[in-house]
PDB file of N, CA, C and O in Angstrom:
ATOM      1  N   MET A   1     -28.841  89.438 -85.626  1.00  0.00           N
ATOM      2  CA  MET A   1     -27.514  89.859 -85.971  1.00  0.00           C
ATOM      3  C   MET A   1     -26.623  88.707 -86.415  1.00  0.00           C
ATOM      4  O   MET A   1     -25.885  88.816 -87.394  1.00  0.00           O
ATOM      5  N   ALA A   2     -26.702  87.626 -85.694  1.00  0.00           N
ATOM      6  CA  ALA A   2     -25.862  86.484 -86.016  1.00  0.00           C
ATOM      7  C   ALA A   2     -26.199  85.949 -87.399  1.00  0.00           C
ATOM      8  O   ALA A   2     -25.329  85.510 -88.151  1.00  0.00           O
ATOM      9  N   ASN A   3     -27.474  85.999 -87.705  1.00  0.00           N
ATOM     10  CA  ASN A   3     -27.926  85.526 -89.006  1.00  0.00           C
ATOM     11  C   ASN A   3     -27.347  86.389 -90.125  1.00  0.00           C
ATOM     12  O   ASN A   3     -26.940  85.871 -91.165  1.00  0.00           O
ATOM     13  N   LYS A   4     -27.309  87.703 -89.912  1.00  0.00           N
ATOM     14  CA  LYS A   4     -26.776  88.629 -90.898  1.00  0.00           C
ATOM     15  C   LYS A   4     -25.278  88.401 -91.086  1.00  0.00           C
ATOM     16  O   LYS A   4     -24.784  88.502 -92.209  1.00  0.00           O
ATOM     17  N   LYS A   5     -24.549  88.099 -90.025  1.00  0.00           N
ATOM     18  CA  LYS A   5     -23.114  87.824 -90.104  1.00  0.00           C
ATOM     19  C   LYS A   5     -22.861  86.540 -90.886  1.00  0.00           C
ATOM     20  O   LYS A   5     -21.920  86.475 -91.678  1.00  0.00           O
ATOM     21  N   VAL A   6     -23.678  85.534 -90.677  1.00  0.00           N
ATOM     22  CA  VAL A   6     -23.527  84.257 -91.390  1.00  0.00           C
ATOM     23  C   VAL A   6     -23.776  84.465 -92.879  1.00  0.00           C
ATOM     24  O   VAL A   6     -23.037  83.945 -93.715  1.00  0.00           O
ATOM     25  N   VAL A   7     -24.814  85.221 -93.206  1.00  0.00           N
ATOM     26  CA  VAL A   7     -25.137  85.502 -94.606  1.00  0.00           C
ATOM     27  C   VAL A   7     -24.010  86.297 -95.243  1.00  0.00           C
ATOM     28  O   VAL A   7     -23.596  85.995 -96.362  1.00  0.00           O
ATOM     29  N   THR A   8     -23.508  87.311 -94.546  1.00  0.00           N
ATOM     30  CA  THR A   8     -22.411  88.129 -95.069  1.00  0.00           C
ATOM     31  C   THR A   8     -21.166  87.276 -95.287  1.00  0.00           C
ATOM     32  O   THR A   8     -20.496  87.394 -96.313  1.00  0.00           O
ATOM     33  N   LYS A   9     -20.863  86.423 -94.325  1.00  0.00           N
ATOM     34  CA  LYS A   9     -19.692  85.545 -94.453  1.00  0.00           C
ATOM     35  C   LYS A   9     -19.883  84.571 -95.616  1.00  0.00           C
ATOM     36  O   LYS A   9     -18.939  84.306 -96.360  1.00  0.00           O
ATOM     37  N   THR A  10     -21.079  84.042 -95.776  1.00  0.00           N
ATOM     38  CA  THR A  10     -21.364  83.112 -96.871  1.00  0.00           C
ATOM     39  C   THR A  10     -21.230  83.821 -98.218  1.00  0.00           C
ATOM     40  O   THR A  10     -20.674  83.265 -99.165  1.00  0.00           O
ATOM     41  N   VAL A  11     -21.733  85.032 -98.297  1.00  0.00           N
ATOM     42  CA  VAL A  11     -21.626  85.810 -99.537  1.00  0.00           C
ATOM     43  C   VAL A  11     -20.153  86.070 -99.860  1.00  0.00           C
ATOM     44  O   VAL A  11     -19.737  85.932-101.010  1.00  0.00           O
ATOM     45  N   GLU A  12     -19.384  86.437 -98.872  1.00  0.00           N
ATOM     46  CA  GLU A  12     -17.948  86.673 -99.086  1.00  0.00           C
ATOM     47  C   GLU A  12     -17.248  85.388 -99.532  1.00  0.00           C
ATOM     48  O   GLU A  12     -16.401  85.421-100.425  1.00  0.00           O
ATOM     49  N   THR A  13     -17.595  84.276 -98.922  1.00  0.00           N
ATOM     50  CA  THR A  13     -17.000  82.994 -99.304  1.00  0.00           C
ATOM     51  C   THR A  13     -17.348  82.655-100.747  1.00  0.00           C
ATOM     52  O   THR A  13     -16.488  82.221-101.514  1.00  0.00           O
ATOM     53  N   VAL A  14     -18.602  82.853-101.112  1.00  0.00           N
ATOM     54  CA  VAL A  14     -19.036  82.588-102.491  1.00  0.00           C
ATOM     55  C   VAL A  14     -18.310  83.514-103.459  1.00  0.00           C
ATOM     56  O   VAL A  14     -17.867  83.071-104.518  1.00  0.00           O
ATOM     57  N   LYS A  15     -18.181  84.798-103.112  1.00  0.00           N
ATOM     58  CA  LYS A  15     -17.468  85.752-103.959  1.00  0.00           C
ATOM     59  C   LYS A  15     -16.012  85.334-104.145  1.00  0.00           C
ATOM     60  O   LYS A  15     -15.495  85.349-105.262  1.00  0.00           O
ATOM     61  N   ASN A  16     -15.354  84.962-103.051  1.00  0.00           N
ATOM     62  CA  ASN A  16     -13.950  84.537-103.132  1.00  0.00           C
ATOM     63  C   ASN A  16     -13.798  83.281-103.979  1.00  0.00           C
ATOM     64  O   ASN A  16     -12.881  83.178-104.794  1.00  0.00           O
ATOM     65  N   THR A  17     -14.705  82.328-103.781  1.00  0.00           N
ATOM     66  CA  THR A  17     -14.645  81.086-104.552  1.00  0.00           C
ATOM     67  C   THR A  17     -14.886  81.384-106.038  1.00  0.00           C
ATOM     68  O   THR A  17     -14.190  80.844-106.898  1.00  0.00           O
ATOM     69  N   ALA A  18     -15.850  82.224-106.332  1.00  0.00           N
ATOM     70  CA  ALA A  18     -16.135  82.593-107.722  1.00  0.00           C
ATOM     71  C   ALA A  18     -14.957  83.329-108.346  1.00  0.00           C
ATOM     72  O   ALA A  18     -14.621  83.105-109.509  1.00  0.00           O
ATOM     73  N   THR A  19     -14.338  84.200-107.575  1.00  0.00           N
ATOM     74  CA  THR A  19     -13.170  84.934-108.072  1.00  0.00           C
ATOM     75  C   THR A  19     -12.023  83.984-108.381  1.00  0.00           C
ATOM     76  O   THR A  19     -11.362  84.113-109.411  1.00  0.00           O
ATOM     77  N   LYS A  20     -11.789  83.026-107.483  1.00  0.00           N
ATOM     78  CA  LYS A  20     -10.727  82.041-107.711  1.00  0.00           C
ATOM     79  C   LYS A  20     -11.040  81.181-108.927  1.00  0.00           C
ATOM     80  O   LYS A  20     -10.157  80.914-109.742  1.00  0.00           O
ATOM     81  N   ALA A  21     -12.295  80.744-109.057  1.00  0.00           N
ATOM     82  CA  ALA A  21     -12.694  79.924-110.210  1.00  0.00           C
ATOM     83  C   ALA A  21     -12.550  80.720-111.503  1.00  0.00           C
ATOM     84  O   ALA A  21     -12.099  80.184-112.515  1.00  0.00           O
ATOM     85  N   ASN A  22     -12.924  81.979-111.475  1.00  0.00           N
ATOM     86  CA  ASN A  22     -12.808  82.832-112.648  1.00  0.00           C
ATOM     87  C   ASN A  22     -11.342  83.037-113.027  1.00  0.00           C
ATOM     88  O   ASN A  22     -10.987  82.984-114.204  1.00  0.00           O
ATOM     89  N   ALA A  23     -10.498  83.269-112.027  1.00  0.00           N
ATOM     90  CA  ALA A  23      -9.065  83.453-112.288  1.00  0.00           C
ATOM     91  C   ALA A  23      -8.468  82.180-112.890  1.00  0.00           C
ATOM     92  O   ALA A  23      -7.665  82.246-113.820  1.00  0.00           O
ATOM     93  N   PHE A  24      -8.865  81.017-112.351  1.00  0.00           N
ATOM     94  CA  PHE A  24      -8.373  79.743-112.881  1.00  0.00           C
ATOM     95  C   PHE A  24      -8.842  79.541-114.318  1.00  0.00           C
ATOM     96  O   PHE A  24      -8.062  79.127-115.175  1.00  0.00           O
ATOM     97  N   ALA A  25     -10.111  79.833-114.580  1.00  0.00           N
ATOM     98  CA  ALA A  25     -10.656  79.691-115.935  1.00  0.00           C
ATOM     99  C   ALA A  25      -9.949  80.631-116.904  1.00  0.00           C
ATOM    100  O   ALA A  25      -9.632  80.244-118.029  1.00  0.00           O
ATOM    101  N   LEU A  26      -9.705  81.845-116.478  1.00  0.00           N
ATOM    102  CA  LEU A  26      -9.009  82.820-117.323  1.00  0.00           C
ATOM    103  C   LEU A  26      -7.586  82.368-117.630  1.00  0.00           C
ATOM    104  O   LEU A  26      -7.138  82.443-118.774  1.00  0.00           O
ATOM    105  N   LYS A  27      -6.883  81.901-116.609  1.00  0.00           N
ATOM    106  CA  LYS A  27      -5.510  81.430-116.790  1.00  0.00           C
ATOM    107  C   LYS A  27      -5.487  80.220-117.733  1.00  0.00           C
ATOM    108  O   LYS A  27      -4.648  80.139-118.630  1.00  0.00           O
ATOM    109  N   SER A  28      -6.415  79.289-117.519  1.00  0.00           N
ATOM    110  CA  SER A  28      -6.474  78.098-118.368  1.00  0.00           C
ATOM    111  C   SER A  28      -6.785  78.470-119.809  1.00  0.00           C
ATOM    112  O   SER A  28      -6.184  77.926-120.736  1.00  0.00           O
ATOM    113  N   THR A  29      -7.715  79.389-120.000  1.00  0.00           N
ATOM    114  CA  THR A  29      -8.080  79.841-121.350  1.00  0.00           C
ATOM    115  C   THR A  29      -6.899  80.504-122.035  1.00  0.00           C
ATOM    116  O   THR A  29      -6.643  80.261-123.214  1.00  0.00           O
ATOM    117  N   GLU A  30      -6.172  81.347-121.293  1.00  0.00           N
ATOM    118  CA  GLU A  30      -4.990  82.006-121.864  1.00  0.00           C
ATOM    119  C   GLU A  30      -3.943  80.984-122.290  1.00  0.00           C
ATOM    120  O   GLU A  30      -3.323  81.137-123.343  1.00  0.00           O
ATOM    121  N   GLU A  31      -3.739  79.947-121.487  1.00  0.00           N
ATOM    122  CA  GLU A  31      -2.770  78.903-121.837  1.00  0.00           C
ATOM    123  C   GLU A  31      -3.205  78.146-123.090  1.00  0.00           C
ATOM    124  O   GLU A  31      -2.386  77.854-123.962  1.00  0.00           O
ATOM    125  N   VAL A  32      -4.484  77.834-123.175  1.00  0.00           N
ATOM    126  CA  VAL A  32      -4.993  77.111-124.346  1.00  0.00           C
ATOM    127  C   VAL A  32      -4.862  77.960-125.605  1.00  0.00           C
ATOM    128  O   VAL A  32      -4.418  77.475-126.646  1.00  0.00           O
ATOM    129  N   VAL A  33      -5.251  79.228-125.505  1.00  0.00           N
ATOM    130  CA  VAL A  33      -5.167  80.117-126.669  1.00  0.00           C
ATOM    131  C   VAL A  33      -3.714  80.329-127.072  1.00  0.00           C
ATOM    132  O   VAL A  33      -3.397  80.316-128.261  1.00  0.00           O
ATOM    133  N   SER A  34      -2.837  80.523-126.110  1.00  0.00           N
ATOM    134  CA  SER A  34      -1.410  80.709-126.425  1.00  0.00           C
ATOM    135  C   SER A  34      -0.849  79.466-127.111  1.00  0.00           C
ATOM    136  O   SER A  34      -0.105  79.570-128.087  1.00  0.00           O
ATOM    137  N   GLY A  35      -1.203  78.304-126.601  1.00  0.00           N
ATOM    138  CA  GLY A  35      -0.752  77.058-127.223  1.00  0.00           C
ATOM    139  C   GLY A  35      -1.298  76.909-128.623  1.00  0.00           C
ATOM    140  O   GLY A  35      -0.578  76.492-129.530  1.00  0.00           O
ATOM    141  N   ALA A  36      -2.563  77.245-128.814  1.00  0.00           N
ATOM    142  CA  ALA A  36      -3.174  77.147-130.144  1.00  0.00           C
ATOM    143  C   ALA A  36      -2.491  78.085-131.133  1.00  0.00           C
ATOM    144  O   ALA A  36      -2.242  77.716-132.281  1.00  0.00           O
ATOM    145  N   ILE A  37      -2.194  79.283-130.687  1.00  0.00           N
ATOM    146  CA  ILE A  37      -1.510  80.254-131.558  1.00  0.00           C
ATOM    147  C   ILE A  37      -0.114  79.746-131.918  1.00  0.00           C
ATOM    148  O   ILE A  37       0.316  79.862-133.065  1.00  0.00           O
ATOM    149  N   LYS A  38       0.581  79.191-130.945  1.00  0.00           N
ATOM    150  CA  LYS A  38       1.934  78.672-131.180  1.00  0.00           C
ATOM    151  C   LYS A  38       1.901  77.540-132.207  1.00  0.00           C
ATOM    152  O   LYS A  38       2.681  77.538-133.159  1.00  0.00           O
ATOM    153  N   PHE A  39       0.995  76.580-132.013  1.00  0.00           N
ATOM    154  CA  PHE A  39       0.930  75.447-132.933  1.00  0.00           C
ATOM    155  C   PHE A  39       0.417  75.854-134.306  1.00  0.00           C
ATOM    156  O   PHE A  39       0.840  75.290-135.315  1.00  0.00           O
ATOM    157  N   THR A  40      -0.483  76.822-134.356  1.00  0.00           N
ATOM    158  CA  THR A  40      -0.966  77.317-135.647  1.00  0.00           C
ATOM    159  C   THR A  40       0.172  77.963-136.426  1.00  0.00           C
ATOM    160  O   THR A  40       0.290  77.766-137.635  1.00  0.00           O
ATOM    161  N   ALA A  41       0.998  78.721-135.746  1.00  0.00           N
ATOM    162  CA  ALA A  41       2.146  79.354-136.403  1.00  0.00           C
ATOM    163  C   ALA A  41       3.103  78.293-136.945  1.00  0.00           C
ATOM    164  O   ALA A  41       3.628  78.433-138.050  1.00  0.00           O
ATOM    165  N   GLN A  42       3.327  77.239-136.170  1.00  0.00           N
ATOM    166  CA  GLN A  42       4.201  76.162-136.633  1.00  0.00           C
ATOM    167  C   GLN A  42       3.611  75.472-137.865  1.00  0.00           C
ATOM    168  O   GLN A  42       4.336  75.179-138.817  1.00  0.00           O
ATOM    169  N   TRP A  43       2.315  75.214-137.852  1.00  0.00           N
ATOM    170  CA  TRP A  43       1.666  74.572-139.002  1.00  0.00           C
ATOM    171  C   TRP A  43       1.678  75.484-140.213  1.00  0.00           C
ATOM    172  O   TRP A  43       1.797  75.006-141.341  1.00  0.00           O
ATOM    173  N   GLN A  44       1.556  76.786-140.004  1.00  0.00           N
ATOM    174  CA  GLN A  44       1.625  77.714-141.127  1.00  0.00           C
ATOM    175  C   GLN A  44       3.003  77.677-141.761  1.00  0.00           C
ATOM    176  O   GLN A  44       3.120  77.678-142.986  1.00  0.00           O
ATOM    177  N   ASP A  45       4.050  77.645-140.942  1.00  0.00           N
ATOM    178  CA  ASP A  45       5.408  77.553-141.478  1.00  0.00           C
ATOM    179  C   ASP A  45       5.590  76.260-142.261  1.00  0.00           C
ATOM    180  O   ASP A  45       6.152  76.265-143.356  1.00  0.00           O
ATOM    181  N   LEU A  46       5.115  75.160-141.699  1.00  0.00           N
ATOM    182  CA  LEU A  46       5.231  73.874-142.375  1.00  0.00           C
ATOM    183  C   LEU A  46       4.453  73.882-143.691  1.00  0.00           C
ATOM    184  O   LEU A  46       4.947  73.395-144.708  1.00  0.00           O
ATOM    185  N   SER A  47       3.248  74.429-143.672  1.00  0.00           N
ATOM    186  CA  SER A  47       2.424  74.499-144.887  1.00  0.00           C
ATOM    187  C   SER A  47       3.092  75.368-145.942  1.00  0.00           C
ATOM    188  O   SER A  47       3.071  75.052-147.132  1.00  0.00           O
ATOM    189  N   LYS A  48       3.679  76.459-145.492  1.00  0.00           N
ATOM    190  CA  LYS A  48       4.372  77.368-146.420  1.00  0.00           C
ATOM    191  C   LYS A  48       5.522  76.641-147.110  1.00  0.00           C
ATOM    192  O   LYS A  48       5.700  76.751-148.323  1.00  0.00           O
ATOM    193  N   LYS A  49       6.301  75.896-146.325  1.00  0.00           N
ATOM    194  CA  LYS A  49       7.425  75.154-146.900  1.00  0.00           C
ATOM    195  C   LYS A  49       6.932  74.076-147.848  1.00  0.00           C
ATOM    196  O   LYS A  49       7.505  73.880-148.920  1.00  0.00           O
ATOM    197  N   ALA A  50       5.864  73.370-147.460  1.00  0.00           N
ATOM    198  CA  ALA A  50       5.329  72.303-148.308  1.00  0.00           C
ATOM    199  C   ALA A  50       4.787  72.870-149.614  1.00  0.00           C
ATOM    200  O   ALA A  50       5.012  72.303-150.683  1.00  0.00           O
ATOM    201  N   LEU A  51       4.079  73.980-149.526  1.00  0.00           N
ATOM    202  CA  LEU A  51       3.531  74.604-150.724  1.00  0.00           C
ATOM    203  C   LEU A  51       4.639  75.096-151.641  1.00  0.00           C
ATOM    204  O   LEU A  51       4.584  74.913-152.857  1.00  0.00           O
ATOM    205  N   LYS A  52       5.639  75.719-151.044  1.00  0.00           N
ATOM    206  CA  LYS A  52       6.768  76.226-151.830  1.00  0.00           C
ATOM    207  C   LYS A  52       7.494  75.068-152.519  1.00  0.00           C
ATOM    208  O   LYS A  52       7.828  75.149-153.701  1.00  0.00           O
ATOM    209  N   GLY A  53       7.731  74.001-151.773  1.00  0.00           N
ATOM    210  CA  GLY A  53       8.393  72.827-152.345  1.00  0.00           C
ATOM    211  C   GLY A  53       7.539  72.161-153.409  1.00  0.00           C
ATOM    212  O   GLY A  53       8.059  71.693-154.422  1.00  0.00           O
ATOM    213  N   GLY A  54       6.227  72.115-153.187  1.00  0.00           N
ATOM    214  CA  GLY A  54       5.317  71.516-154.162  1.00  0.00           C
ATOM    215  C   GLY A  54       5.284  72.301-155.455  1.00  0.00           C
ATOM    216  O   GLY A  54       5.266  71.720-156.540  1.00  0.00           O
ATOM    217  N   LEU A  55       5.276  73.624-155.344  1.00  0.00           N
ATOM    218  CA  LEU A  55       5.286  74.458-156.547  1.00  0.00           C
ATOM    219  C   LEU A  55       6.604  74.324-157.298  1.00  0.00           C
ATOM    220  O   LEU A  55       6.633  74.325-158.529  1.00  0.00           O
ATOM    221  N   LYS A  56       7.691  74.208-156.546  1.00  0.00           N
ATOM    222  CA  LYS A  56       8.996  74.039-157.179  1.00  0.00           C
ATOM    223  C   LYS A  56       9.051  72.702-157.920  1.00  0.00           C
ATOM    224  O   LYS A  56       9.578  72.621-159.029  1.00  0.00           O
ATOM    225  N   LEU A  57       8.504  71.657-157.299  1.00  0.00           N
ATOM    226  CA  LEU A  57       8.457  70.343-157.922  1.00  0.00           C
ATOM    227  C   LEU A  57       7.584  70.367-159.173  1.00  0.00           C
ATOM    228  O   LEU A  57       7.955  69.799-160.201  1.00  0.00           O
ATOM    229  N   ALA A  58       6.431  71.019-159.092  1.00  0.00           N
ATOM    230  CA  ALA A  58       5.537  71.118-160.252  1.00  0.00           C
ATOM    231  C   ALA A  58       6.219  71.871-161.390  1.00  0.00           C
ATOM    232  O   ALA A  58       6.066  71.502-162.555  1.00  0.00           O
ATOM    233  N   ASP A  59       6.966  72.918-161.064  1.00  0.00           N
ATOM    234  CA  ASP A  59       7.693  73.681-162.078  1.00  0.00           C
ATOM    235  C   ASP A  59       8.735  72.810-162.773  1.00  0.00           C
ATOM    236  O   ASP A  59       8.872  72.838-163.996  1.00  0.00           O
ATOM    237  N   THR A  60       9.460  72.044-161.977  1.00  0.00           N
ATOM    238  CA  THR A  60      10.474  71.152-162.537  1.00  0.00           C
ATOM    239  C   THR A  60       9.835  70.093-163.431  1.00  0.00           C
ATOM    240  O   THR A  60      10.333  69.826-164.525  1.00  0.00           O
ATOM    241  N   GLN A  61       8.738  69.489-162.976  1.00  0.00           N
ATOM    242  CA  GLN A  61       8.051  68.470-163.771  1.00  0.00           C
ATOM    243  C   GLN A  61       7.518  69.059-165.073  1.00  0.00           C
ATOM    244  O   GLN A  61       7.571  68.413-166.120  1.00  0.00           O
ATOM    245  N   GLN A  62       7.010  70.274-165.007  1.00  0.00           N
ATOM    246  CA  GLN A  62       6.503  70.926-166.204  1.00  0.00           C
ATOM    247  C   GLN A  62       7.635  71.149-167.205  1.00  0.00           C
ATOM    248  O   GLN A  62       7.463  70.919-168.402  1.00  0.00           O
ATOM    249  N   ASP A  63       8.783  71.595-166.720  1.00  0.00           N
ATOM    250  CA  ASP A  63       9.935  71.783-167.606  1.00  0.00           C
ATOM    251  C   ASP A  63      10.344  70.466-168.256  1.00  0.00           C
ATOM    252  O   ASP A  63      10.639  70.428-169.451  1.00  0.00           O
ATOM    253  N   ILE A  64      10.365  69.387-167.478  1.00  0.00           N
ATOM    254  CA  ILE A  64      10.736  68.074-168.012  1.00  0.00           C
ATOM    255  C   ILE A  64       9.751  67.649-169.093  1.00  0.00           C
ATOM    256  O   ILE A  64      10.161  67.157-170.144  1.00  0.00           O
ATOM    257  N   ILE A  65       8.464  67.833-168.847  1.00  0.00           N
ATOM    258  CA  ILE A  65       7.450  67.432-169.822  1.00  0.00           C
ATOM    259  C   ILE A  65       7.605  68.222-171.114  1.00  0.00           C
ATOM    260  O   ILE A  65       7.579  67.642-172.200  1.00  0.00           O
ATOM    261  N   PHE A  66       7.766  69.546-171.009  1.00  0.00           N
ATOM    262  CA  PHE A  66       7.904  70.351-172.221  1.00  0.00           C
ATOM    263  C   PHE A  66       9.196  70.017-172.980  1.00  0.00           C
ATOM    264  O   PHE A  66       9.197  69.989-174.211  1.00  0.00           O
ATOM    265  N   ASN A  67      10.271  69.768-172.268  1.00  0.00           N
ATOM    266  CA  ASN A  67      11.518  69.375-172.937  1.00  0.00           C
ATOM    267  C   ASN A  67      11.345  68.038-173.661  1.00  0.00           C
ATOM    268  O   ASN A  67      11.826  67.863-174.781  1.00  0.00           O
ATOM    269  N   THR A  68      10.656  67.101-173.015  1.00  0.00           N
ATOM    270  CA  THR A  68      10.408  65.807-173.632  1.00  0.00           C
ATOM    271  C   THR A  68       9.528  65.956-174.868  1.00  0.00           C
ATOM    272  O   THR A  68       9.788  65.334-175.897  1.00  0.00           O
ATOM    273  N   LEU A  69       8.484  66.783-174.767  1.00  0.00           N
ATOM    274  CA  LEU A  69       7.609  67.001-175.922  1.00  0.00           C
ATOM    275  C   LEU A  69       8.358  67.664-177.076  1.00  0.00           C
ATOM    276  O   LEU A  69       8.155  67.306-178.236  1.00  0.00           O
ATOM    277  N   GLU A  70       9.213  68.618-176.764  1.00  0.00           N
ATOM    278  CA  GLU A  70      10.007  69.265-177.813  1.00  0.00           C
ATOM    279  C   GLU A  70      10.940  68.266-178.486  1.00  0.00           C
ATOM    280  O   GLU A  70      11.086  68.271-179.708  1.00  0.00           O
ATOM    281  N   ALA A  71      11.570  67.413-177.688  1.00  0.00           N
ATOM    282  CA  ALA A  71      12.462  66.399-178.252  1.00  0.00           C
ATOM    283  C   ALA A  71      11.676  65.417-179.113  1.00  0.00           C
ATOM    284  O   ALA A  71      12.127  65.051-180.198  1.00  0.00           O
ATOM    285  N   ALA A  72      10.510  64.988-178.645  1.00  0.00           N
ATOM    286  CA  ALA A  72       9.691  64.059-179.415  1.00  0.00           C
ATOM    287  C   ALA A  72       9.230  64.704-180.718  1.00  0.00           C
ATOM    288  O   ALA A  72       9.206  64.054-181.763  1.00  0.00           O
ATOM    289  N   LYS A  73       8.863  65.981-180.653  1.00  0.00           N
ATOM    290  CA  LYS A  73       8.467  66.698-181.862  1.00  0.00           C
ATOM    291  C   LYS A  73       9.626  66.757-182.853  1.00  0.00           C
ATOM    292  O   LYS A  73       9.447  66.531-184.050  1.00  0.00           O
ATOM    293  N   GLY A  74      10.817  67.065-182.338  1.00  0.00           N
ATOM    294  CA  GLY A  74      11.998  67.117-183.200  1.00  0.00           C
ATOM    295  C   GLY A  74      12.260  65.779-183.864  1.00  0.00           C
ATOM    296  O   GLY A  74      12.558  65.732-185.057  1.00  0.00           O
ATOM    297  N   HIS A  75      12.156  64.692-183.117  1.00  0.00           N
ATOM    298  CA  HIS A  75      12.359  63.360-183.685  1.00  0.00           C
ATOM    299  C   HIS A  75      11.274  63.027-184.696  1.00  0.00           C
ATOM    300  O   HIS A  75      11.564  62.424-185.729  1.00  0.00           O
ATOM    301  N   ALA A  76      10.043  63.402-184.424  1.00  0.00           N
ATOM    302  CA  ALA A  76       8.944  63.111-185.341  1.00  0.00           C
ATOM    303  C   ALA A  76       9.117  63.879-186.646  1.00  0.00           C
ATOM    304  O   ALA A  76       8.924  63.322-187.727  1.00  0.00           O
ATOM    305  N   VAL A  77       9.482  65.156-186.548  1.00  0.00           N
ATOM    306  CA  VAL A  77       9.690  65.961-187.754  1.00  0.00           C
ATOM    307  C   VAL A  77      10.850  65.406-188.568  1.00  0.00           C
ATOM    308  O   VAL A  77      10.771  65.281-189.790  1.00  0.00           O
ATOM    309  N   LYS A  78      11.920  65.077-187.870  1.00  0.00           N
ATOM    310  CA  LYS A  78      13.090  64.529-188.552  1.00  0.00           C
ATOM    311  C   LYS A  78      12.748  63.186-189.212  1.00  0.00           C
ATOM    312  O   LYS A  78      13.141  62.938-190.352  1.00  0.00           O
ATOM    313  N   GLY A  79      12.020  62.324-188.497  1.00  0.00           N
ATOM    314  CA  GLY A  79      11.615  61.032-189.055  1.00  0.00           C
ATOM    315  C   GLY A  79      10.673  61.194-190.231  1.00  0.00           C
ATOM    316  O   GLY A  79      10.764  60.453-191.209  1.00  0.00           O
ATOM    317  N   PHE A  80       9.755  62.171-190.143  1.00  0.00           N
ATOM    318  CA  PHE A  80       8.838  62.419-191.251  1.00  0.00           C
ATOM    319  C   PHE A  80       9.605  62.878-192.480  1.00  0.00           C
ATOM    320  O   PHE A  80       9.312  62.439-193.592  1.00  0.00           O
ATOM    321  N   LYS A  81      10.599  63.770-192.293  1.00  0.00           N
ATOM    322  CA  LYS A  81      11.400  64.248-193.435  1.00  0.00           C
ATOM    323  C   LYS A  81      12.172  63.099-194.071  1.00  0.00           C
ATOM    324  O   LYS A  81      12.282  63.016-195.295  1.00  0.00           O
ATOM    325  N   ARG A  82      12.709  62.209-193.229  1.00  0.00           N
ATOM    326  CA  ARG A  82      13.475  61.054-193.753  1.00  0.00           C
ATOM    327  C   ARG A  82      12.553  60.122-194.535  1.00  0.00           C
ATOM    328  O   ARG A  82      12.875  59.683-195.639  1.00  0.00           O
ATOM    329  N   SER A  83      11.407  59.834-193.937  1.00  0.00           N
ATOM    330  CA  SER A  83      10.499  58.908-194.623  1.00  0.00           C
ATOM    331  C   SER A  83       9.949  59.540-195.875  1.00  0.00           C
ATOM    332  O   SER A  83       9.730  58.827-196.854  1.00  0.00           O
ATOM    333  N   LYS A  84       9.717  60.821-195.901  1.00  0.00           N
ATOM    334  CA  LYS A  84       9.245  61.520-197.097  1.00  0.00           C
ATOM    335  C   LYS A  84      10.311  61.451-198.181  1.00  0.00           C
ATOM    336  O   LYS A  84      10.009  61.233-199.355  1.00  0.00           O
ATOM    337  N   ALA A  85      11.572  61.643-197.766  1.00  0.00           N
ATOM    338  CA  ALA A  85      12.665  61.587-198.739  1.00  0.00           C
ATOM    339  C   ALA A  85      12.788  60.169-199.305  1.00  0.00           C
ATOM    340  O   ALA A  85      13.080  60.013-200.490  1.00  0.00           O
ATOM    341  N   LEU A  86      12.575  59.141-198.492  1.00  0.00           N
ATOM    342  CA  LEU A  86      12.687  57.770-198.971  1.00  0.00           C
ATOM    343  C   LEU A  86      11.571  57.402-199.949  1.00  0.00           C
ATOM    344  O   LEU A  86      11.812  56.732-200.954  1.00  0.00           O
ATOM    345  N   PHE A  87      10.364  57.839-199.652  1.00  0.00           N
ATOM    346  CA  PHE A  87       9.222  57.445-200.498  1.00  0.00           C
ATOM    347  C   PHE A  87       9.033  58.330-201.719  1.00  0.00           C
ATOM    348  O   PHE A  87       8.316  57.942-202.642  1.00  0.00           O
ATOM    349  N   THR A  88       9.642  59.492-201.756  1.00  0.00           N
ATOM    350  CA  THR A  88       9.493  60.356-202.935  1.00  0.00           C
ATOM    351  C   THR A  88      10.497  60.051-204.021  1.00  0.00           C
ATOM    352  O   THR A  88      10.344  60.533-205.143  1.00  0.00           O
ATOM    353  N   LYS A  89      11.501  59.283-203.735  1.00  0.00           N
ATOM    354  CA  LYS A  89      12.519  58.985-204.744  1.00  0.00           C
ATOM    355  C   LYS A  89      12.141  57.854-205.624  1.00  0.00           C
ATOM    356  O   LYS A  89      12.901  57.490-206.521  1.00  0.00           O
TER     357      LYS A  89
END
């Protein structure tokens, strides 16, 4: 009988210890996952802002390049007309 009581008590102790370890592991996992989700959301916001700003910058640079090319074309056409007028006379 005493042996059966010791085994039963040992089994209960092991069950309680396993339950506590499982609860601790679950709590720790929940904290890690919650933290990961929080930081991922922050990085997504930052990435969204960076991408939006990068696209806006690229749009502005593209406008500057096309305006410069149009101006250069205008000067080239005007210069060609002037030089043509000078050499045809």
